[in-house]
C-alpha positions in Angstrom: 23.4 17.5 39.6 21.4 16.9 42.8 22.4 16.4 46.4 24.1 13.0 46.8 21.9 12.1 49.7 18.6 13.4 48.2 17.5 10.0 47.0 17.7 8.8 50.7 15.8 11.8 52.0 12.8 11.6 49.6 10.1 9.0 49.5 8.7 8.7 45.9 5.4 7.3 47.2 4.8 10.4 49.4 6.4 13.1 47.3 3.9 15.9 46.8 5.9 18.7 45.1 6.3 17.1 41.7 8.0 14.1 40.2 10.9 12.6 42.1 13.0 11.7 39.1 15.9 10.3 41.1 13.5 8.1 43.1 11.9 6.8 40.0 15.2 6.0 38.4 16.3 4.2 41.6 13.2 2.1 41.8 13.9 0.7 38.3 17.6 0.4 38.9 18.6 3.2 36.5 20.9 6.2 36.8 21.8 9.0 34.4 25.0 10.8 33.3 26.1 13.9 31.4 29.5 13.5 29.6 31.6 16.3 28.1 33.8 14.3 25.6 36.1 17.3 25.0 37.1 17.7 28.6 36.4 14.1 29.6 34.3 15.3 32.6 31.6 12.8 33.5 28.8 14.0 35.9 26.6 11.4 37.4 23.1 11.5 38.9 23.0 11.3 42.7 21.9 7.7 42.9 24.7 6.4 40.6 26.9 5.1 43.4 24.1 3.0 44.8 22.9 1.7 41.4 26.3 0.8 40.1 27.8 -0.3 43.4 30.7 2.1 43.2 32.1 3.3 46.5 33.1 6.8 45.4 31.6 8.6 42.4 34.8 10.7 42.2 36.5 7.5 41.1 34.5 7.6 37.8 34.2 11.3 37.3 35.9 11.1 33.9 35.1 9.0 30.8 38.5 7.4 31.0 38.0 6.4 34.6 34.6 4.9 33.9 36.0 3.0 30.9 38.6 1.4 33.2 35.7 -0.4 34.9 34.3 -1.9 31.6 35.2 -5.5 30.8 38.0 -5.5 28.2 36.0 -7.6 25.8 33.1 -5.1 25.9 35.1 -1.8 25.9 35.3 -1.7 22.1 31.5 -1.9 21.8 31.1 1.2 24.0 33.9 3.2 22.4 32.5 2.5 18.9 29.2 4.2 19.7 31.1 7.5 19.9 33.8 7.0 17.3 32.1 5.3 14.3 29.8 8.1 13.3 29.9 11.7 12.0 26.7 13.8 12.3 25.5 17.3 11.5 22.2 17.3 13.5 23.2 19.5 16.6 19.6 19.8 17.7 18.3 16.2 18.1 21.6 14.5 18.4 22.4 10.8 17.5 20.8 8.0 19.5 22.9 5.0 20.8 22.3 1.8 22.8 24.9 -0.7 24.0 25.2 -3.4 26.6 28.4 -4.3 28.4 29.8 -5.6 31.7 31.5 -3.4 34.4 33.4 -4.3 37.5 32.2 -1.7 40.2 35.1 -2.6 42.5 37.7 -1.9 39.9 39.5 -3.9 37.1 40.8 -6.5 39.6 37.4 -7.1 41.2 35.7 -10.5 40.7 32.2 -9.0 40.9 30.7 -7.8 37.6 27.3 -6.5 36.5 25.7 -6.2 33.1 24.3 -2.8 32.2 22.5 -1.3 29.3 23.7 2.2 28.3 21.5 4.3 26.0 21.2 8.0 25.2 22.1 10.6 22.6 25.4 12.3 21.6 25.7 15.7 19.9 28.4 16.6 17.4 30.9 19.4 17.4 31.8 21.6 14.4 33.7 18.6 12.9 30.7 16.3 13.2 32.3 14.1 15.8 30.8 13.6 19.3 31.3 16.4 21.7 28.7 15.9 24.3 26.5 13.0 25.4 23.7 12.3 27.8 22.6 8.9 28.7 20.8 6.5 31.1 22.4 3.3 32.5 20.2 0.5 33.8 21.1 -2.8 35.5 20.4 -5.8 33.3 19.5 -9.0 35.1 19.4 -12.4 33.5 15.6 -12.3 33.8 15.5 -9.1 31.8 17.8 -10.6 29.1 15.5 -13.6 28.8 12.4 -11.3 28.6 14.1 -9.4 25.7 15.0 -12.6 23.9 11.4 -13.7 24.2 10.0 -10.4 23.0 12.3 -10.6 19.9 11.4 -14.2 19.3 7.7 -13.6 19.7 7.7 -10.5 17.4 10.3 -11.0 14.8 11.5 -13.6 12.3 14.9 -14.8 13.4 16.3 -15.0 9.8 15.2 -11.7 8.3 14.6 -9.6 11.4 11.2 -8.6 10.1 7.9 -9.2 11.8 6.9 -12.9 12.0 3.7 -14.2 10.6 1.6 -13.8 13.8 2.6 -10.2 14.3 2.2 -9.4 10.6 -1.4 -10.6 10.6 -2.0 -8.8 13.9 -0.7 -5.6 12.3 -3.0 -6.1 9.3 -5.9 -6.6 11.7 -5.1 -3.3 13.5 -4.8 -1.5 10.2 -8.2 -2.8 9.1 -9.7 -1.7 12.4 -8.2 1.8 12.0 -9.6 2.1 8.5 -13.1 1.5 10.0 -12.6 4.6 12.1 -10.6 6.7 9.7 -11.4 5.6 6.1 -8.4 5.4 3.8 -7.1 3.2 1.0 -4.3 0.9 1.9 -2.6 -2.1 0.2 -1.5 -5.5 1.2 1.2 -7.1 -0.9 2.4 -10.7 -0.9 5.9 -11.2 -2.3 7.7 -14.4 -3.1 11.3 -15.2 -4.0 10.9 -17.0 -7.4 14.1 -19.1 -7.6 14.6 -20.1 -4.0 14.0 -23.8 -4.6 16.7 -23.9 -7.2 19.1 -22.0 -5.0 18.4 -24.4 -2.1 18.8 -27.5 -4.3 22.0 -26.2 -5.9 23.9 -24.4 -3.0 22.1 -25.6 0.1 19.5 -24.2 2.5 22.0 -21.9 4.2 22.7 -20.1 1.0 18.9 -19.9 0.4 18.6 -18.3 3.9 21.2 -15.7 3.0 19.2 -14.9 -0.1 16.0 -14.5 1.7 17.6 -12.2 4.3 19.1 -10.0 1.6 15.8 -9.8 -0.4 14.0 -8.8 2.9 16.7 -6.1 3.5 16.4 -4.7 0.0 12.6 -4.5 0.2 12.7 -2.9 3.6 15.1 -0.3 2.3 12.5 0.7 -0.3 9.6 1.1 2.1 8.2 4.4 3.2 7.9 5.5 6.8 4.9 3.7 8.4 4.8 0.8 6.0 5.1 -2.7 7.5 6.9 -5.8 6.3 6.8 -9.3 7.8 7.8 -12.8 6.8 4.7 -14.8 5.9 6.3 -18.2 5.1 9.6 -19.6 4.0 9.9 -17.7 0.8 7.0 -15.1 1.1 6.8 -11.7 2.7 3.7 -9.7 3.4 3.8 -5.9 3.1 1.2 -3.4 4.4 1.3 -0.2 2.4 -0.4 2.7 4.3 -2.5 5.3 2.4 -1.8 3.6 -0.9 -4.2 3.2 -3.8 -4.0 0.9 -6.9 -1.7 3.2 -8.9 0.7 3.8 -6.0 0.7 0.1 -5.3 2.0 -0.5 -8.9 4.7 2.1 -8.4 5.8 0.6 -5.1 5.8 -2.9 -6.6 8.1 -1.8 -9.5 10.4 -0.3 -6.9 10.7 -3.6 -5.0 11.1 -5.6 -8.2 13.9 -3.4 -9.4 15.7 -3.4 -6.0 16.0 -7.2 -6.1 16.4 -7.7 -9.9 19.0 -5.0 -10.7 22.0 -6.2 -8.7 23.4 -9.6 -7.7 23.2 -10.9 -4.1 26.5 -11.6 -2.3 26.4 -14.9 -0.5 28.9 -17.4 1.0 28.7 -19.3 -2.3 29.4 -16.2 -4.4 27.3 -13.7 -6.3 23.8 -14.9 -7.1 20.8 -13.5 -8.8 17.2 -13.5 -7.4 13.9 -12.3 -8.6 10.5 -11.8 -6.9 6.9 -11.8 -7.9 4.2 -9.7 -6.2 0.5 -10.0 -5.8 -1.5 -7.3 -4.1 -5.0 -6.4 -2.9 -6.5 -3.0 -2.1 -8.1 -2.7 1.3 -10.8 -2.2 2.3 -12.1 -1.9 -1.3 -11.4 -5.5 -2.2 -11.0 -7.0 1.3 -12.2 -5.9 4.7 -11.1 -9.0 6.7 -7.6 -10.3 7.4 -8.2 -13.7 5.9 -9.7 -12.3 2.8 -6.8 -9.8 2.4 -4.2 -12.7 2.7 -6.2 -15.1 0.5 -6.7 -12.5 -2.3 -3.1 -11.4 -2.2 -2.0 -15.0 -2.5 -4.2 -15.5 -5.5 -2.8 -12.5 -7.1 0.7 -13.7 -6.4 -0.1 -17.1 -8.0 -1.2 -15.2 -11.1 2.0 -13.2 -11.1 4.2 -16.2 -10.8 2.4 -17.9 -13.7 3.1 -15.0 -16.1 6.9 -14.4 -16.2 10.0 -14.4 -14.1 9.2 -11.3 -12.1 5.8 -9.6 -12.2 3.2 -7.7 -10.3 -0.5 -8.5 -10.4 -3.3 -6.7 -8.6 -6.2 -8.9 -7.4 -9.3 -8.9 -9.6 -12.4 -10.4 -8.1 -13.8 -13.4 -9.9 -17.5 -13.2 -10.8 -19.4 -15.4 -8.4 -16.2 -16.1 -6.4 -17.5 -14.4 -3.3 -20.6 -16.5 -3.3 -18.5 -19.7 -3.5 -16.3 -18.5 -0.7 -19.2 -17.6 1.5 -20.8 -21.1 0.8 -17.5 -22.9 1.5 -17.0 -21.0 4.7 -20.6 -21.7 5.8 -20.1 -25.4 5.1 -16.8 -25.5 7.1 -18.4 -23.8 10.0 -21.4 -26.2 9.9 -19.0 -29.2 9.8 -17.0 -28.0 12.7 -20.1 -27.2 14.7 -21.6 -30.7 13.9 -18.4 -32.4 15.0 -18.3 -30.3 18.3 -21.9 -31.0 19.0 -21.9 -34.7 18.1 -24.3 -34.2 15.2 -22.6 -36.6 12.8 -24.8 -39.6 12.0 -24.4 -42.9 10.1 -26.8 -44.5 7.7 -26.2 -48.1 6.5 -26.5 -49.2 2.9 -26.6 -53.0 2.4 -24.3 -55.0 0.2 -26.3 -58.0 -0.8 -24.8 -61.4 -1.6 -25.4 -62.6 -5.1 -25.6 -66.2 -3.8 -27.9 -65.8 -0.8 -29.8 -62.6 -1.7 -29.2 -61.3 1.9 -27.4 -58.3 3.1 -24.1 -59.6 4.6 -22.2 -56.2 4.7 -23.3 -52.7 5.3 -21.5 -49.6 4.1 -21.4 -46.7 6.6 -22.5 -43.5 4.9 -22.0 -40.3 6.8 -24.8 -37.7 7.3 -24.6 -34.3 9.0 -27.6 -33.4 11.2 -28.5 -29.8 11.2 -29.6 -28.1 14.5 -33.2 -28.4 13.2 -32.8 -32.2 12.8 -32.5 -32.3 9.0 -29.9 -34.6 7.6 -27.4 -33.5 5.0 -25.7 -36.1 2.7 -21.9 -36.4 2.6 -21.8 -35.3 -1.0 -22.9 -31.8 0.1 -20.1 -31.2 2.6 -17.3 -33.8 2.4 -15.7 -32.4 -0.9 -15.4 -28.9 0.7 -14.3 -30.3 4.0 -11.5 -32.2 2.2 -10.3 -29.1 0.4 -10.1 -27.2 3.8 -8.3 -30.0 5.6 -11.2 -31.2 7.7 -11.4 -34.7 6.3 -9.2 -36.2 9.1 -11.5 -34.9 11.8 -14.5 -36.4 9.8 -12.8 -39.7 9.4 -11.9 -39.9 13.1 -15.6 -39.3 14.0 -16.8 -41.8 11.5 -14.4 -44.4 12.9 -15.7 -43.8 16.4 -19.3 -44.2 15.3 -18.5 -47.3 13.3 -16.6 -49.1 16.1 -19.5 -48.3 18.5 -21.9 -50.0 16.1 -19.6 -53.1 15.8 -19.5 -53.4 19.6 -23.2 -53.1 19.9 -24.1 -55.6 17.2 -21.8 -58.7 17.2 -23.4 -60.0 13.9 -22.8 -56.7 12.0 -20.1 -56.4 9.3 -19.4 -52.8 8.3 -17.3 -51.0 5.7 -16.3 -47.3 5.9 -14.5 -45.0 3.5 -11.4 -43.0 4.4 -9.9 -40.0 2.7 -6.4 -39.7 1.2 -5.1 -37.8 4.3 -6.1 -40.7 6.6 -3.9 -43.1 4.6 -1.0 -41.3 6.1 -2.5 -40.5 9.5 -0.8 -42.6 12.2 -3.2 -41.2 14.8 -6.2 -42.7 12.9 -4.5 -46.1 13.0 -3.8 -45.7 16.7 -7.4 -44.6 17.3 -8.6 -47.8 15.5 -6.5 -50.0 17.8 -7.5 -48.0 20.9 -11.2 -48.0 20.2 -11.3 -51.7 19.4 -8.9 -52.7 22.3 -7.2 -54.7 19.6 -10.1 -57.3 19.7 -10.0 -59.5 16.6 -13.7 -60.2 16.9 -14.4 -56.5 16.1 -11.5 -55.8 13.7 -12.4 -58.8 11.6 -15.8 -57.4 10.9 -14.4 -54.1 9.7 -13.7 -53.3 6.0 -11.8 -50.1 5.2 -12.5 -48.6 1.7 -9.9 -46.6 -0.2 -10.8 -44.9 -3.4 -8.8 -46.0 -6.5 -7.5 -42.5 -7.2 -6.2 -42.1 -3.5 -4.5 -45.5 -3.8 -2.3 -44.6 -6.7 -1.4 -41.1 -5.5 1.2 -42.6 -3.2 1.4 -46.3 -3.8 4.1 -47.1 -1.2 2.2 -45.1 1.5 -1.1 -46.9 0.6 0.7 -50.3 0.7 1.9 -49.6 4.3 -1.6 -48.5 5.3 -3.2 -51.6 3.9 -0.6 -53.9 5.4 -1.2 -52.4 8.9 -4.9 -52.9 8.6 -4.5 -56.5 7.5 -2.2 -57.2 10.4 -4.9 -55.9 12.7 -7.3 -58.4 11.0 -9.4 -55.9 9.0 -10.3 -56.3 5.3 -9.5 -53.7 2.7 -11.5 -52.7 -0.3 -10.7 -50.5 -3.4 -13.6 -48.2 -4.0 -14.7 -46.8 -7.4 -12.5 -49.2 -9.3 -12.4 -48.4 -13.0 -12.7 -44.6 -12.5 -8.9 -44.2 -12.3 -5.9 -45.9 -13.8 -5.0 -48.6 -11.3 -3.9 -51.8 -12.9 -4.6 -55.2 -11.5 -0.8 -55.4 -11.0 -1.1 -52.5 -8.5 -4.1 -54.3 -6.9 -1.9 -57.3 -6.3 0.8 -55.1 -4.7 -1.9 -53.5 -2.5 -3.1 -57.0 -1.5 -6.7 -55.8 -1.1 -9.5 -58.2 -0.3 -12.4 -56.6 -2.2 -12.8 -54.6 -5.5 -15.8 -52.3 -5.7 -16.6 -51.7 -9.4 -17.5 -48.0 -10.1 -21.2 -47.4 -10.6 -20.7 -45.6 -14.0 -20.2 -49.1 -15.5 -23.2 -50.5 -13.8 -26.0 -47.9 -14.2 -26.5 -48.6 -18.0 -25.6 -52.3 -17.8 -29.0 -53.4 -19.2 -28.5 -51.4 -22.4 -24.7 -51.2 -22.9 -22.9 -54.3 -24.2 -19.5 -52.8 -23.7 -20.1 -52.2 -20.0 -21.2 -55.8 -19.6 -18.0 -57.0 -21.2 -15.9 -54.6 -19.1 -17.5 -55.8 -15.9 -17.2 -59.5 -16.8 -13.5 -59.0 -17.5 -12.9 -57.2 -14.1 -14.8 -59.9 -12.2 -12.8 -62.7 -13.8 -9.4 -60.9 -13.1 -10.4 -60.2 -9.5 -11.3 -63.8 -9.0 -7.9 -64.8 -10.3 -6.3 -62.6 -7.7 -8.5 -64.0 -4.9 -10.5 -60.8 -4.5 -14.2 -60.5 -3.9 -16.2 -58.1 -6.1 -19.0 -55.6 -5.4 -21.1 -53.8 -8.0 -22.2 -50.3 -7.1 -25.3 -48.3 -8.2 -27.4 -51.3 -8.9 -30.8 -49.9 -9.8 -32.9 -52.5 -11.6 -33.7 -56.2 -11.8 -32.2 -56.6 -15.2 -28.8 -55.3 -14.0 -29.0 -57.8 -11.0 -29.5 -60.6 -13.6 -26.5 -59.6 -15.7 -24.2 -59.1 -12.7 -25.2 -62.5 -11.2 -24.5 -64.3 -14.5 -21.1 -62.5 -14.7 -20.2 -63.9 -11.3 -20.4 -60.8 -9.0 -20.1 -61.5 -5.3 -22.0 -58.5 -3.9 -24.4 -55.9 -5.2 -25.1 -52.5 -3.7 -27.6 -49.8 -4.8 -31.1 -48.3 -4.5 -32.6 -51.5 -6.0 -32.2 -53.0 -2.5 -33.8 -50.0 -0.8 -32.7 -46.7 0.7 -30.0 -46.6 3.4 -31.4 -47.1 7.0 -30.4 -45.1 10.0 -27.8 -46.9 12.1 -30.0 -46.5 15.1 -32.8 -48.5 13.3 -30.6 -51.6 12.6 -31.9 -54.7 14.3 -29.5 -57.4 15.2 -30.1 -60.8 13.6 -28.4 -62.5 16.5 
């Protein structure tokens, strides 16, 4: 070892004749040791006394003397590093890492410090440790917190595998590497098939034990360089390096067998689990992270639909890529239009059958392209709803509608909301905030809910309707007759207006059964105290039949095309 005073004589910042290893160790609060386990002799680096706070290094010149400084509750951890293993590799040795507390001033001292001890030991002829070399560093609370954060940020707490964020980052890095060094790889999505049954029967904690064991078994069957991470509650993603379609099938069978062939020991007893696997070849079938994930999930869905445990390799659907590109373009356009305030309203009148005048206007949404062209809602709203953008659209529509109501005190407006908005408390809060709770505005607003949305979760819809009516708004059921809502449900919903689906109106002049159906609906609605609106009114003869049947309002191109909200002129 070096001169005990060398670390005080040298300045690592001005050293010019090579690296000052002692100085470097001191600067990061580390020291090193060399331990002969046969003789017990323990030799320390020259800075050990200063780093550990030990007055005299001769007091810890043997393994037994150093162990006397280790906290009793931690001593077993350190001893087990050198006693629990037998090795034959006398070249590389066996790595170890352990943390514990020591009392530099001796066993009776109150002062303790936490250290991390890591290194390698080498075996003797009998395979047991004979010689060890290691590094000890001081571990502060800040360091421990940083380590906890690193683990939390990188790994899933339950399974110890990469979390979803790090898994997708790893997949992105692999795709980037493939661009530089072309090779075939695979991305697998694995799900535990019977997890829901296990959770329901034995509880979530037993389900967690099952997930952790499945992850361990799959991990044990991976090759060096392959990557596994937890994608969601019961799904794992696996990146298989240098792996073509045939090798993917072989690997998948290996994983299926590892989980299927033996029971899983849990706190509730021995349980059985199976998995299904979907895979995609990259970059042949996917050259972007989102595509790789989506295609693997589709293949997984196909696997789960076939039998109890199965592997399916993704197969592109003819024309599927075109649809995906179109949907992605629509989503990007919608988000851009929302960000740039390019959503517009047009107003379609609902004409009173008694007065022949427009008394209500329905707000229809249009998306303005950067070139000024307007796109109807039918071209983007269905895709937006599938991609979860409908809440953002509904929020913007609400803002535009309330602005119009404030600008024109004589205007009565109706607007449609999606199914997601019926459970969106923030939309309700936004309605109250935008109107300042003013009854003169809220009373001129009609909220339309489609019939199919209303019956998906009747209790939720009832709560939504009741809240709106407490505010002073009216509520309409849109497209009535297209679904299966009974008038009993309409009564439970306590709506104010029934809008009859246009499919029953467009052939009214020539279809006697449609006339009977509409007459029946109008009479029933009147019995429940509800106003009626006929949609898709397109000719004078239909107007005549509807008026004779007792309709309250009519809406359709017979009364003209929708007008831009900016063109509305107040009658006041």
